N, C-alpha and C positions, 0 to 999 in steps of 0.2 A: 637609731640601735647602737652606735659607736657613743659617748659622753665626752670629752675631751676638756682638759683640768688642767692647764699649769704645762702644756704640751706633751701630757699625754692621756693616755685614751684608755677605757671602759665599755664593756660593753653592758646598755641597760637591762633588766627585767622587763622583760613585752608585757608581762600580764600582773604585776603587783596588787594579788587580791590577797597574799596571806602577812600578816600582822608578822609575819618573823621576815618576812622580803627584807633582802639586803637594799635590792635599788639598783647595783652597779656589778659586777666581778671588779677584780684588782686591776686594780691603776700599774697600766703598760707604757711601753716605748715606742708604740708601735701597734694600729687595730691588727694591724695583724696577730701580733703578739696578744694581744685583746683576744678576738679569738681563738687562737690557739690553747688559751689559758683557762674558756667558761667550755671549750670541746672537752678537754684535761679533767673539770671536774663534771664533767657527765648534764649537762646544761642541756637542754630542751629543747630543738628549734622550732618552730611553730610552722614556718615556710611565711609567715610573717616579725618575727622576731625571735630572740633568746627567750626561751622561763627557765630561771632561776631551779632551785631543786625543793625550796622550801613551797613555792606559789606549784610547783609538778608537787608534791606533796599534799601540800591542802587541796586541787583538782581529783586528785586519787581520792584523800577523804570523802570525798564530798559526790561520787559516783553516782551513789544511790541516790542521797536524795534531790541528785541534780536528776536523775533520770524517772522517780516520781514525780519533781513538779511538771516537766514535759508531758506528763502521760504515757509514758514509754515502758512502763514495768507489763502493760500488754503481751509486749513482744516477746516476752522469754517466757521459755517451760517454769512450770512450777517450781519453783526451789536452788534457781539460780543466784535468787541478788542474795543466798544467802551469809555465803564470805563479806559478797561485799555488804551488809550488813554489819557483818562483827569491825572488816575496813580491811585495807590492803598493809601486810607492814613492806613501810622501805630502809632499802639499805643508806647506810649514812656512815 
């Protein structure tokens, strides 16, 4: 979850799926400071690790495609997937 380099710490992005993924957060003097930074930057904790904003946006843009690929479209009433087809606006 943390990467250490030259006595500084950074939180590593758990998913690294986006082409824009930074790979890790800001370098800080301690693990606690690095975790505080990702929380302030609104990274998402998945239960297994932290996901950066770019990777989270990538997941959000691809929700409808993932649901279609997994055959889960039939679980939704007609018309409920239309917003996901257009995309979800992310706050930057």
